[in-house]
NUTOR-516886 format. One line per field, with one value per residue: x, y, z of N, C-alpha, C, CB in turn; residue in one letter; chain. Coordinates in nm, 2 decimals, decimal comma. Glycine has a CB too. Layout:
# residues N
nxx X ...
nyy Y ...
nzz Z ...
caxx X ...
cayy Y ...
cazz Z ...
cxx X ...
cyy Y ...
czz Z ...
cbxx X ...
cbyy Y ...
cbzz Z ...
code A ...
unit A ...
END
This chain:
# residues 221
nxx 3,61 3,37 3,25 3,26 3,10 2,85 2,82 2,79 2,55 2,37 2,39 2,27 2,01 1,90 1,80 1,55 1,33 1,14 1,24 1,36 1,61 1,74 1,73 1,90 2,14 2,18 2,20 2,44 2,62 2,60 2,78 2,97 2,83 2,77 3,03 3,12 2,93 2,97 3,23 3,18 3,03 3,22 3,28 3,42 3,73 3,92 4,23 4,44 4,71 5,06 5,16 4,95 4,92 5,07 4,98 4,70 4,55 4,36 4,38 4,22 4,02 3,79 3,61 3,34 3,19 3,32 3,45 3,48 3,29 3,11 3,02 2,88 2,68 2,55 2,46 2,28 2,09 2,00 1,89 1,68 1,53 1,47 1,30 1,08 0,99 0,94 0,76 0,49 0,47 0,40 0,61 0,84 0,96 1,16 1,34 1,42 1,55 1,78 1,90 1,94 2,10 2,33 2,41 2,49 2,69 2,87 3,01 3,20 3,35 3,46 3,61 3,79 3,96 4,11 4,20 4,45 4,61 4,38 4,12 3,94 3,88 3,71 3,75 3,95 4,17 4,19 4,26 4,38 4,29 4,33 4,39 4,55 4,54 4,52 4,77 4,84 4,72 4,63 4,55 4,35 4,16 4,08 3,97 3,76 3,61 3,53 3,36 3,16 3,06 2,98 2,78 2,60 2,53 2,41 2,19 2,05 1,99 1,72 1,55 1,25 1,25 1,25 1,44 1,53 1,55 1,74 1,96 1,98 2,05 2,29 2,44 2,46 2,62 2,85 2,92 2,97 3,20 3,38 3,41 3,53 3,78 3,90 3,92 4,09 4,33 4,40 4,30 4,32 4,49 4,27 4,15 4,08 3,98 3,72 3,58 3,63 3,48 3,23 3,19 3,21 3,00 2,78 2,81 2,77 2,51 2,38 2,41 2,27 2,01 1,96 1,98 1,77 1,55 1,57 1,52 1,25 1,13 1,20 1,08 0,81 0,81
nyy -2,09 -1,96 -1,80 -1,99 -2,20 -2,08 -2,03 -2,29 -2,36 -2,18 -2,26 -2,52 -2,45 -2,44 -2,69 -2,72 -2,47 -2,44 -2,50 -2,33 -2,08 -1,98 -2,19 -2,37 -2,23 -2,21 -2,48 -2,54 -2,40 -2,53 -2,71 -2,53 -2,36 -2,54 -2,60 -2,35 -2,32 -2,55 -2,49 -2,28 -2,41 -2,58 -2,83 -2,86 -2,72 -2,42 -2,29 -2,01 -1,96 -1,87 -1,77 -1,64 -1,39 -1,41 -1,64 -1,67 -1,88 -2,10 -2,33 -2,63 -2,84 -3,05 -3,28 -3,35 -3,19 -3,17 -3,40 -3,67 -3,88 -3,75 -3,55 -3,69 -3,80 -3,56 -3,47 -3,66 -3,64 -3,38 -3,40 -3,57 -3,40 -3,20 -3,35 -3,40 -3,13 -3,04 -3,23 -3,19 -3,06 -3,15 -3,37 -3,25 -3,33 -3,56 -3,46 -3,23 -3,36 -3,46 -3,22 -3,06 -3,24 -3,27 -3,01 -2,97 -3,17 -3,07 -2,87 -3,01 -3,13 -2,91 -2,79 -3,00 -2,97 -2,75 -2,73 -2,79 -3,10 -3,18 -3,27 -3,52 -3,88 -4,04 -3,96 -3,78 -3,95 -4,08 -4,12 -3,83 -3,58 -3,37 -3,14 -2,91 -2,68 -2,42 -2,33 -2,20 -1,93 -1,70 -1,83 -2,00 -1,83 -1,70 -1,92 -1,97 -1,74 -1,78 -2,00 -1,89 -1,69 -1,85 -2,00 -1,79 -1,69 -1,92 -1,95 -1,71 -1,73 -1,76 -1,72 -1,58 -1,30 -0,98 -0,68 -0,56 -0,77 -0,93 -0,76 -0,76 -1,03 -1,04 -0,85 -0,98 -1,19 -1,05 -0,94 -1,18 -1,27 -1,06 -1,08 -1,33 -1,29 -1,09 -1,20 -1,41 -1,29 -1,01 -0,97 -0,88 -1,04 -1,23 -1,14 -1,32 -1,67 -1,71 -1,47 -1,48 -1,71 -1,63 -1,40 -1,52 -1,69 -1,52 -1,38 -1,58 -1,67 -1,43 -1,41 -1,64 -1,57 -1,35 -1,45 -1,62 -1,45 -1,33 -1,56 -1,62 -1,41 -1,45 -1,69 -1,62 -1,48
nzz 4,88 4,83 4,62 4,41 4,51 4,51 4,24 4,14 4,26 4,13 3,87 3,89 3,92 3,67 3,61 3,72 3,75 3,95 4,19 4,46 4,41 4,64 4,82 4,70 4,70 4,98 5,03 4,89 5,05 5,29 5,43 5,51 5,67 5,87 5,96 6,08 6,27 6,43 6,52 6,69 6,88 6,98 6,88 6,65 6,52 6,44 6,34 6,34 6,15 6,18 5,95 5,81 5,70 5,47 5,32 5,36 5,45 5,65 5,93 5,98 6,18 6,12 6,10 6,13 5,97 5,72 5,64 5,40 5,44 5,61 5,44 5,25 5,41 5,50 5,25 5,17 5,37 5,34 5,08 5,14 5,30 5,11 4,94 5,11 5,14 4,88 4,78 4,75 4,51 4,19 4,02 4,10 4,34 4,33 4,16 4,30 4,51 4,39 4,29 4,53 4,68 4,52 4,52 4,79 4,81 4,63 4,75 4,90 4,70 4,55 4,76 4,80 4,57 4,63 4,89 5,15 5,26 5,44 5,45 5,57 5,53 5,70 5,97 6,21 6,24 6,00 5,64 5,49 5,26 4,96 4,70 4,70 4,54 4,61 4,65 4,42 4,40 4,23 3,99 4,08 4,18 3,94 3,81 3,99 3,97 3,71 3,73 3,89 3,71 3,49 3,62 3,69 3,43 3,32 3,49 3,44 3,17 2,96 3,17 3,30 3,42 3,58 3,50 3,73 3,90 3,78 3,81 4,09 4,15 4,01 4,15 4,39 4,33 4,25 4,50 4,64 4,50 4,55 4,83 4,84 4,70 4,85 5,11 5,05 4,98 5,07 5,32 5,66 5,94 6,13 6,46 6,65 6,68 6,76 6,69 6,42 6,35 6,42 6,26 6,00 6,00 6,02 5,79 5,59 5,65 5,60 5,32 5,24 5,33 5,17 4,91 4,93 4,96 4,71 4,56 4,62 4,50 4,24 4,19 4,18 3,95
caxx 3,54 3,24 3,19 3,24 2,98 2,73 2,81 2,74 2,41 2,29 2,39 2,18 1,87 1,85 1,73 1,40 1,32 1,05 1,32 1,40 1,75 1,79 1,75 2,02 2,26 2,20 2,26 2,58 2,70 2,56 2,89 3,04 2,74 2,79 3,16 3,14 2,84 3,04 3,34 3,13 2,99 3,34 3,28 3,53 3,82 4,00 4,35 4,50 4,85 5,15 5,19 4,82 4,93 5,13 4,90 4,56 4,49 4,34 4,40 4,09 3,99 3,65 3,56 3,19 3,13 3,40 3,51 3,41 3,18 3,01 2,96 2,78 2,56 2,47 2,40 2,16 1,99 1,95 1,81 1,55 1,45 1,41 1,19 0,96 0,95 0,89 0,68 0,36 0,47 0,41 0,73 0,96 1,02 1,28 1,44 1,47 1,64 1,90 1,96 1,99 2,21 2,45 2,46 2,56 2,82 2,96 3,09 3,32 3,43 3,53 3,71 3,89 4,05 4,19 4,25 4,57 4,57 4,31 3,99 3,96 3,79 3,62 3,77 4,08 4,28 4,18 4,33 4,36 4,29 4,33 4,48 4,63 4,55 4,53 4,91 4,85 4,60 4,58 4,48 4,23 4,06 4,03 3,88 3,64 3,53 3,47 3,25 3,05 3,01 2,91 2,66 2,51 2,47 2,32 2,07 1,98 1,95 1,59 1,47 1,16 1,26 1,27 1,57 1,57 1,59 1,87 2,06 1,99 2,13 2,42 2,51 2,49 2,74 2,97 2,95 3,04 3,33 3,46 3,44 3,63 3,91 3,95 3,96 4,20 4,44 4,45 4,23 4,41 4,48 4,16 4,19 4,06 3,91 3,58 3,53 3,63 3,37 3,10 3,18 3,19 2,86 2,69 2,82 2,71 2,37 2,32 2,40 2,16 1,89 1,95 1,95 1,64 1,46 1,56 1,46 1,11 1,08 1,22 0,98 0,69 0,81
cayy -2,12 -1,90 -1,77 -2,11 -2,27 -2,01 -2,05 -2,42 -2,36 -2,11 -2,35 -2,62 -2,39 -2,46 -2,82 -2,70 -2,34 -2,44 -2,51 -2,19 -2,06 -1,96 -2,32 -2,43 -2,16 -2,26 -2,62 -2,54 -2,35 -2,60 -2,76 -2,42 -2,32 -2,64 -2,58 -2,24 -2,34 -2,65 -2,43 -2,20 -2,51 -2,65 -2,96 -2,85 -2,61 -2,36 -2,23 -1,90 -1,99 -1,75 -1,71 -1,61 -1,27 -1,45 -1,74 -1,65 -2,01 -2,14 -2,47 -2,68 -2,98 -3,04 -3,41 -3,36 -3,11 -3,17 -3,53 -3,72 -3,95 -3,66 -3,48 -3,78 -3,81 -3,43 -3,46 -3,75 -3,58 -3,26 -3,45 -3,62 -3,28 -3,14 -3,43 -3,37 -3,00 -3,02 -3,34 -3,15 -3,01 -3,27 -3,38 -3,17 -3,40 -3,64 -3,37 -3,15 -3,44 -3,46 -3,08 -3,02 -3,33 -3,24 -2,88 -3,00 -3,24 -2,99 -2,80 -3,09 -3,15 -2,79 -2,78 -3,10 -2,93 -2,63 -2,74 -2,87 -3,23 -3,17 -3,33 -3,66 -3,97 -4,07 -3,89 -3,72 -4,05 -4,15 -4,06 -3,69 -3,55 -3,23 -3,12 -2,80 -2,58 -2,28 -2,28 -2,12 -1,86 -1,62 -1,91 -2,06 -1,72 -1,68 -2,03 -1,96 -1,63 -1,84 -2,09 -1,81 -1,63 -1,95 -2,03 -1,68 -1,69 -2,04 -1,92 -1,60 -1,76 -1,81 -1,69 -1,47 -1,22 -0,84 -0,63 -0,53 -0,90 -0,96 -0,68 -0,81 -1,16 -1,01 -0,78 -1,08 -1,26 -0,96 -0,94 -1,31 -1,28 -0,97 -1,14 -1,44 -1,23 -1,01 -1,29 -1,50 -1,21 -0,89 -0,96 -0,88 -1,16 -1,22 -1,12 -1,44 -1,77 -1,70 -1,37 -1,53 -1,80 -1,55 -1,32 -1,60 -1,75 -1,41 -1,35 -1,69 -1,66 -1,31 -1,44 -1,73 -1,50 -1,26 -1,53 -1,68 -1,34 -1,32 -1,68 -1,61 -1,31 -1,52 -1,80 -1,56 -1,41
cazz 4,75 4,85 4,49 4,33 4,56 4,47 4,10 4,12 4,30 4,03 3,75 3,91 3,90 3,53 3,60 3,75 3,81 4,06 4,31 4,49 4,41 4,77 4,88 4,64 4,75 5,12 5,02 4,85 5,16 5,41 5,50 5,57 5,78 5,98 6,01 6,17 6,39 6,51 6,58 6,80 6,98 7,03 6,82 6,55 6,55 6,34 6,39 6,25 6,15 6,19 5,81 5,75 5,62 5,34 5,25 5,39 5,46 5,79 5,96 6,03 6,23 6,09 6,05 6,14 5,86 5,60 5,60 5,29 5,49 5,66 5,33 5,19 5,50 5,49 5,12 5,17 5,47 5,27 4,97 5,20 5,34 4,99 4,89 5,19 5,12 4,74 4,74 4,71 4,37 4,10 3,93 4,15 4,45 4,31 4,10 4,40 4,58 4,31 4,29 4,66 4,72 4,44 4,57 4,92 4,79 4,55 4,84 4,94 4,58 4,52 4,86 4,77 4,47 4,67 5,03 5,18 5,30 5,57 5,44 5,61 5,48 5,80 6,09 6,23 6,22 5,87 5,53 5,46 5,11 4,92 4,59 4,73 4,43 4,67 4,64 4,30 4,43 4,12 3,89 4,14 4,19 3,81 3,79 4,08 3,90 3,59 3,78 3,93 3,59 3,42 3,69 3,67 3,30 3,30 3,56 3,38 3,03 2,95 3,29 3,28 3,54 3,55 3,50 3,87 3,96 3,72 3,87 4,22 4,15 3,96 4,26 4,49 4,28 4,27 4,64 4,68 4,44 4,62 4,96 4,82 4,66 4,97 5,22 5,01 4,93 5,14 5,45 5,78 6,03 6,23 6,59 6,73 6,61 6,79 6,61 6,28 6,33 6,43 6,14 5,89 6,01 5,99 5,64 5,51 5,67 5,52 5,17 5,22 5,34 5,06 4,80 4,96 4,92 4,56 4,51 4,63 4,40 4,11 4,18 4,15 3,82
cxx 3,40 3,18 3,17 3,12 2,85 2,71 2,75 2,59 2,32 2,28 2,28 2,03 1,81 1,77 1,58 1,39 1,22 1,12 1,38 1,55 1,82 1,81 1,87 2,15 2,29 2,25 2,40 2,68 2,68 2,68 2,97 2,96 2,76 2,92 3,17 3,04 2,91 3,16 3,29 3,08 3,10 3,35 3,39 3,62 3,88 4,12 4,40 4,65 4,93 5,17 5,06 4,84 4,99 5,04 4,75 4,49 4,48 4,36 4,27 4,10 3,84 3,59 3,41 3,12 3,19 3,47 3,42 3,28 3,07 2,95 2,86 2,66 2,48 2,40 2,27 2,05 1,92 1,85 1,67 1,47 1,39 1,29 1,06 0,91 0,88 0,79 0,54 0,35 0,49 0,53 0,85 1,03 1,15 1,39 1,50 1,57 1,78 1,97 2,02 2,11 2,34 2,50 2,54 2,69 2,92 3,06 3,22 3,41 3,52 3,64 3,82 4,00 4,15 4,26 4,38 4,52 4,51 4,17 4,00 3,86 3,68 3,63 3,91 4,20 4,28 4,26 4,29 4,38 4,29 4,43 4,57 4,64 4,55 4,67 4,93 4,72 4,55 4,50 4,35 4,12 4,00 3,93 3,75 3,55 3,46 3,35 3,13 2,98 2,93 2,78 2,55 2,44 2,38 2,19 1,99 1,92 1,81 1,50 1,38 1,15 1,29 1,41 1,62 1,62 1,72 1,98 2,09 2,08 2,27 2,50 2,54 2,61 2,87 3,01 3,02 3,18 3,43 3,50 3,55 3,77 3,97 4,00 4,07 4,33 4,49 4,38 4,34 4,39 4,37 4,22 4,18 3,97 3,76 3,52 3,53 3,51 3,24 3,08 3,15 3,05 2,76 2,69 2,75 2,56 2,31 2,31 2,29 2,03 1,86 1,91 1,81 1,53 1,45 1,50 1,31 1,05 1,09 1,11 0,84 0,68 0,75
cyy -2,06 -1,87 -1,89 -2,19 -2,21 -2,03 -2,19 -2,43 -2,29 -2,19 -2,46 -2,58 -2,42 -2,59 -2,81 -2,57 -2,33 -2,45 -2,38 -2,18 -2,04 -2,09 -2,39 -2,36 -2,20 -2,40 -2,62 -2,48 -2,42 -2,64 -2,65 -2,36 -2,41 -2,62 -2,47 -2,25 -2,44 -2,59 -2,35 -2,29 -2,59 -2,79 -2,97 -2,73 -2,55 -2,29 -2,12 -1,92 -1,86 -1,69 -1,67 -1,49 -1,30 -1,54 -1,73 -1,78 -2,05 -2,29 -2,52 -2,82 -2,99 -3,17 -3,42 -3,29 -3,14 -3,30 -3,58 -3,80 -3,86 -3,58 -3,56 -3,79 -3,68 -3,42 -3,54 -3,69 -3,46 -3,30 -3,50 -3,50 -3,21 -3,22 -3,40 -3,23 -2,98 -3,13 -3,30 -3,09 -3,13 -3,27 -3,31 -3,25 -3,47 -3,55 -3,28 -3,23 -3,44 -3,32 -3,04 -3,11 -3,30 -3,10 -2,89 -3,06 -3,16 -2,91 -2,88 -3,11 -3,03 -2,77 -2,88 -3,05 -2,82 -2,65 -2,82 -3,01 -3,23 -3,22 -3,48 -3,75 -4,00 -3,99 -3,84 -3,82 -4,11 -4,07 -3,92 -3,66 -3,40 -3,21 -3,00 -2,70 -2,44 -2,23 -2,20 -2,03 -1,78 -1,71 -1,96 -1,95 -1,69 -1,80 -2,02 -1,85 -1,69 -1,93 -2,00 -1,74 -1,73 -1,98 -1,92 -1,68 -1,81 -2,01 -1,82 -1,64 -1,82 -1,78 -1,57 -1,39 -1,07 -0,80 -0,60 -0,66 -0,95 -0,89 -0,72 -0,93 -1,13 -0,94 -0,88 -1,16 -1,18 -0,95 -1,06 -1,32 -1,18 -1,02 -1,25 -1,39 -1,17 -1,11 -1,38 -1,42 -1,10 -0,88 -0,96 -1,01 -1,14 -1,21 -1,24 -1,54 -1,76 -1,59 -1,40 -1,62 -1,72 -1,47 -1,40 -1,66 -1,64 -1,38 -1,45 -1,69 -1,55 -1,34 -1,54 -1,67 -1,41 -1,34 -1,60 -1,58 -1,33 -1,44 -1,67 -1,52 -1,38 -1,62 -1,74 -1,50 -1,49
czz 4,76 4,71 4,41 4,38 4,51 4,32 4,07 4,15 4,19 3,90 3,77 3,90 3,77 3,52 3,63 3,82 3,92 4,19 4,34 4,49 4,55 4,84 4,83 4,69 4,90 5,12 4,99 4,96 5,29 5,49 5,57 5,69 5,90 6,04 6,12 6,29 6,48 6,58 6,70 6,91 7,04 6,98 6,71 6,58 6,43 6,41 6,29 6,25 6,15 6,05 5,74 5,66 5,48 5,26 5,26 5,39 5,61 5,80 6,03 6,09 6,22 6,03 6,04 6,02 5,72 5,56 5,48 5,33 5,54 5,55 5,26 5,27 5,49 5,36 5,12 5,26 5,40 5,16 5,03 5,25 5,22 4,94 4,98 5,16 4,98 4,70 4,70 4,57 4,28 4,02 3,99 4,26 4,43 4,24 4,20 4,49 4,52 4,32 4,42 4,70 4,65 4,49 4,70 4,89 4,71 4,63 4,88 4,81 4,54 4,63 4,84 4,67 4,53 4,80 5,03 5,22 5,44 5,56 5,46 5,54 5,57 5,92 6,10 6,20 6,09 5,76 5,51 5,31 5,08 4,81 4,60 4,62 4,48 4,67 4,52 4,30 4,31 4,02 3,95 4,15 4,05 3,78 3,87 4,02 3,78 3,62 3,82 3,81 3,51 3,49 3,68 3,53 3,27 3,37 3,49 3,24 3,03 3,06 3,26 3,41 3,50 3,56 3,64 3,93 3,91 3,79 4,02 4,23 4,11 4,08 4,37 4,45 4,29 4,41 4,69 4,63 4,51 4,76 4,94 4,79 4,78 5,08 5,18 4,97 5,03 5,28 5,56 5,86 6,13 6,37 6,68 6,65 6,64 6,70 6,46 6,26 6,33 6,30 6,01 5,89 5,98 5,84 5,56 5,53 5,60 5,38 5,15 5,23 5,22 4,93 4,81 4,92 4,77 4,50 4,52 4,52 4,26 4,09 4,14 4,01 3,71
cbxx 3,54 3,24 3,29 3,37 2,99 2,73 2,95 2,81 2,39 2,36 2,52 2,20 1,87 1,96 1,80 1,34 1,29 0,95 1,43 1,35 1,79 1,69 1,63 2,01 2,24 2,06 2,18 2,60 2,67 2,47 2,99 3,07 2,59 2,77 3,26 3,11 2,71 3,08 3,41 3,02 2,89 3,33 3,15 3,48 3,93 3,91 4,46 4,45 4,90 5,28 5,26 4,72 5,02 5,26 4,95 4,50 4,56 4,20 4,53 3,98 4,04 3,62 3,61 3,14 3,13 3,49 3,51 3,50 3,22 3,08 3,07 2,84 2,61 2,57 2,50 2,20 2,05 2,06 1,88 1,58 1,54 1,52 1,22 1,00 1,07 1,00 0,68 0,31 0,58 0,28 0,69 0,91 0,93 1,25 1,37 1,36 1,59 1,88 1,85 1,88 2,17 2,41 2,34 2,48 2,79 2,89 3,02 3,28 3,34 3,44 3,65 3,83 3,98 4,11 4,15 4,65 4,70 4,31 3,93 3,95 3,87 3,63 3,73 4,10 4,27 4,04 4,30 4,45 4,17 4,36 4,40 4,77 4,43 4,48 5,00 4,86 4,63 4,69 4,57 4,26 4,13 4,14 3,95 3,68 3,62 3,57 3,30 3,10 3,12 2,99 2,69 2,58 2,59 2,38 2,11 2,06 2,05 1,59 1,56 1,02 1,38 1,18 1,58 1,46 1,48 1,87 2,02 1,86 2,06 2,42 2,42 2,37 2,72 2,94 2,82 2,95 3,33 3,38 3,32 3,58 3,89 3,85 3,84 4,16 4,41 4,42 4,13 4,39 4,61 4,07 4,12 3,99 3,96 3,56 3,62 3,76 3,37 3,11 3,31 3,29 2,83 2,72 2,97 2,77 2,34 2,41 2,54 2,17 1,88 2,07 2,06 1,62 1,50 1,71 1,51 1,06 1,17 1,36 0,97 0,66 0,96
cbyy -2,27 -1,77 -1,67 -2,19 -2,27 -1,86 -2,04 -2,53 -2,28 -1,97 -2,41 -2,68 -2,24 -2,46 -2,91 -2,82 -2,24 -2,54 -2,62 -2,16 -1,94 -1,88 -2,41 -2,43 -2,00 -2,25 -2,70 -2,45 -2,20 -2,71 -2,84 -2,31 -2,32 -2,78 -2,55 -2,11 -2,40 -2,77 -2,33 -2,11 -2,61 -2,65 -3,00 -2,85 -2,66 -2,25 -2,33 -1,76 -2,07 -1,78 -1,82 -1,58 -1,17 -1,51 -1,88 -1,56 -2,12 -2,10 -2,50 -2,67 -3,00 -2,93 -3,52 -3,30 -2,97 -3,06 -3,64 -3,82 -4,05 -3,56 -3,44 -3,92 -3,83 -3,32 -3,51 -3,89 -3,55 -3,17 -3,56 -3,71 -3,18 -3,13 -3,58 -3,38 -2,90 -3,01 -3,45 -3,04 -2,90 -3,28 -3,33 -3,04 -3,50 -3,76 -3,28 -3,10 -3,58 -3,50 -2,98 -3,03 -3,48 -3,23 -2,78 -3,08 -3,38 -2,90 -2,77 -3,23 -3,18 -2,67 -2,80 -3,23 -2,87 -2,51 -2,81 -2,81 -3,33 -3,03 -3,29 -3,68 -4,10 -4,22 -3,97 -3,66 -4,15 -4,16 -4,14 -3,60 -3,62 -3,14 -3,11 -2,85 -2,60 -2,28 -2,41 -2,20 -1,77 -1,55 -2,03 -2,11 -1,59 -1,68 -2,17 -1,92 -1,51 -1,92 -2,17 -1,70 -1,57 -2,08 -2,05 -1,55 -1,70 -2,17 -1,87 -1,48 -1,86 -1,95 -1,67 -1,53 -1,27 -0,76 -0,50 -0,47 -1,00 -0,94 -0,53 -0,83 -1,26 -0,92 -0,67 -1,18 -1,31 -0,82 -0,92 -1,43 -1,25 -0,83 -1,19 -1,53 -1,14 -0,91 -1,38 -1,58 -1,15 -0,77 -1,07 -0,76 -1,18 -1,34 -1,00 -1,41 -1,91 -1,67 -1,24 -1,61 -1,91 -1,46 -1,24 -1,72 -1,80 -1,28 -1,34 -1,82 -1,65 -1,19 -1,50 -1,84 -1,42 -1,18 -1,64 -1,72 -1,21 -1,30 -1,80 -1,56 -1,19 -1,58 -1,88 -1,46 -1,38
cbzz 4,72 4,93 4,42 4,34 4,72 4,50 4,04 4,21 4,43 4,00 3,72 4,05 3,93 3,43 3,69 3,83 3,70 4,04 4,30 4,64 4,32 4,85 4,85 4,49 4,75 5,19 4,92 4,72 5,18 5,38 5,41 5,47 5,74 5,93 5,90 6,10 6,34 6,43 6,48 6,76 6,91 7,18 6,76 6,40 6,65 6,26 6,42 6,30 6,03 6,25 5,73 5,86 5,69 5,36 5,30 5,28 5,38 5,83 6,05 5,92 6,38 5,99 6,14 6,27 5,89 5,59 5,71 5,21 5,60 5,75 5,23 5,17 5,64 5,52 5,01 5,22 5,60 5,22 4,90 5,32 5,42 4,88 4,90 5,34 5,13 4,65 4,85 4,81 4,36 4,01 3,80 4,21 4,51 4,22 3,99 4,49 4,60 4,16 4,24 4,76 4,69 4,29 4,59 5,01 4,73 4,45 4,98 4,99 4,46 4,52 5,00 4,72 4,35 4,67 5,12 5,30 5,30 5,62 5,29 5,76 5,44 5,83 6,21 6,36 6,33 5,82 5,40 5,55 5,05 5,03 4,46 4,77 4,34 4,81 4,64 4,17 4,54 4,05 3,86 4,28 4,24 3,71 3,83 4,22 3,87 3,51 3,90 4,02 3,51 3,40 3,84 3,70 3,20 3,35 3,70 3,37 2,97 2,92 3,41 3,25 3,63 3,65 3,42 3,94 3,95 3,57 3,87 4,28 4,06 3,84 4,31 4,51 4,13 4,21 4,73 4,63 4,30 4,64 5,03 4,70 4,54 5,02 5,26 4,90 4,80 5,06 5,47 5,86 6,10 6,22 6,65 6,86 6,66 6,93 6,63 6,26 6,44 6,55 6,11 5,89 6,15 6,07 5,60 5,55 5,82 5,55 5,13 5,33 5,47 5,03 4,78 5,10 4,99 4,51 4,59 4,77 4,40 4,10 4,31 4,25 3,79
code M L A G H I G V A L A L C R L D R R V N P G A L V A A A L L L D L L L W S F V L L G W E S V T I P D N F D Q K H Q L K F N Y S Y S H S L S A A V I W S L M S G A A A F L W Y S E F R G V G L R A V F M V S V A V F S N W L L D F T V H D L D L S L L G D A S L K M G L K F W D N M P V I L L I E A G I L L A G L L L F L Y G A R I S T A R V V G M T L L C V L A L T I T V V T M T I A P T P S S E V L L A Q G S L V M I L S I C L L S G W L G R Q L R R A
unit A A A A A A A A A A A A A A A A A A A A A A A A A A A A A A A A A A A A A A A A A A A A A A A A A A A A A A A A A A A A A A A A A A A A A A A A A A A A A A A A A A A A A A A A A A A A A A A A A A A A A A A A A A A A A A A A A A A A A A A A A A A A A A A A A A A A A A A A A A A A A A A A A A A A A A A A A A A A A A A A A A A A A A A A A A A A A A A A A A A A A A A A A A A A A A A A A A A A A A A A A A A A A A A A A A A A A A A A A A A A A
END
């Protein structure tokens, strides 16, 4: 749900344009950043199933980053960090808490709609949740594209930014959607879980940095 996560982040920017869009994109992708970091640290795991070429779905063990309880905790912690960061700007602190916390938790909500029964309530031994909408991949990809487009349009509407900056944010969204479609449809089977984690982490960090750069430019506009 890379594209969908970014779409939600951009839509939240409408609440207060003083909050950097890059911060909200990073917040919306935080749980995935934690996931791949924890996989490399050995705290969580990912398995490439034998039928990956047909379904393009991975198997995860990720209670620390993607259980419901963990998502709530990460959301609250991120909101607290946003308050400290934006508290110097009058009237932004509490609004930033809400925007960042919702962005973080939206990751879990969107994943809940598409994942198999692998999102736990508290830990590995607790109730597992997931609506499994990825079983109907073409429809989900269309919905995800719609979320991204809606978020981009909401972000751009009324924004006082140059044409070049509009093009930059649009290209970032096109890139995110392309990565989402390719990885969920035609991507070859990863050669190893470690390389998969490293590549995913680099890709997400690159998108966060790029959106952060655009966010700084947009904030100055």
